[in-house]
Wavefront OBJ file of the C-alpha trace (Angstrom):
o trace
v 0.000 0.000 0.000
v 1.455 3.420 -0.894
v 2.347 5.791 1.946
v -0.114 8.409 0.629
v -3.062 6.120 1.419
v -1.948 5.665 5.033
v -1.667 9.412 5.649
v -5.378 10.124 6.367
v -5.541 7.256 8.877
v -2.433 8.536 10.684
v -3.855 12.075 10.796
v -7.153 10.790 12.230
v -5.304 8.827 14.892
v -3.177 11.853 15.821
v -6.264 14.042 15.842
v -8.037 11.662 18.214
v -5.043 11.613 20.565
v -4.777 15.420 20.437
v -8.510 15.774 21.178
v -8.248 13.394 24.152
v -5.296 15.367 25.564
v -7.127 18.657 25.065
v -10.220 17.357 26.875
v -8.095 16.032 29.745
v -6.297 19.363 30.115
v -9.552 21.322 30.131
v -11.068 19.157 32.870
v -8.143 19.482 35.293
v -8.731 23.030 36.590
v -12.408 22.395 37.318
v -13.492 22.981 40.913
v -16.821 22.528 42.681
v -19.497 25.191 42.431
v -19.821 27.564 45.415
v -22.612 27.277 47.971
v -24.890 30.138 49.031
v -27.426 30.880 51.746
v -30.904 31.328 50.258
v -33.664 33.188 52.150
v -37.351 32.381 51.695
v -39.531 35.295 50.588
v -42.470 33.742 52.464
v -41.218 33.109 56.000
v -37.546 34.229 56.009
v -36.058 30.769 56.607
v -32.522 30.228 55.335
v -31.144 27.236 53.491
v -27.617 26.421 52.249
v -27.546 25.242 48.617
v -25.600 25.602 45.363
v -28.634 26.639 43.302
v -31.886 28.391 44.120
v -34.467 26.111 45.776
v -37.178 27.779 43.686
v -38.797 31.041 42.596
v -39.708 32.064 46.175
v -36.073 32.283 47.301
v -33.410 35.003 47.073
v -29.668 34.653 47.554
v -28.831 35.901 51.042
v -25.050 35.536 51.369
v -22.050 33.632 50.106
v -20.190 32.207 48.305
v -19.031 29.439 50.628
v -16.811 26.395 50.048
v -18.880 23.508 51.323
v -22.315 22.156 52.047
v -22.137 23.507 55.603
v -21.786 27.063 54.170
v -18.457 27.592 55.900
v -16.451 30.703 54.936
v -13.715 30.354 52.324
v -10.227 29.711 53.651
v -7.857 32.646 53.529
v -4.421 32.018 52.106
v -1.587 34.182 53.318
v 1.644 34.291 51.341
v 4.582 35.357 53.457
v 7.679 36.666 51.695
v 10.824 34.603 52.146
v 13.606 36.263 54.101
l 1 2 3 4 5 6 7 8 9 10 11 12 13 14 15 16 17 18 19 20 21 22 23 24 25 26 27 28 29 30 31 32 33 34 35 36 37 38 39 40 41 42 43 44 45 46 47 48 49 50 51 52 53 54 55 56 57 58 59 60 61 62 63 64 65 66 67 68 69 70 71 72 73 74 75 76 77 78 79 80 81
């Protein structure tokens, strides 16, 4: 078989490998969605959730890191001496 006929197959294989690497690289920096406190417009109760529980709720505070609506951790960078 001439080399020219194998070229499209090799390009497809390289393209598939490149696409797989690109998808893997794009997925690495993903992090979980933040959590928020939501306040009911009806009775004022608060709930911790990532998305609105429904049309009768407004976002009260946040964002927080976890399901317990704990404040985000602060990171301090100290200069080296």
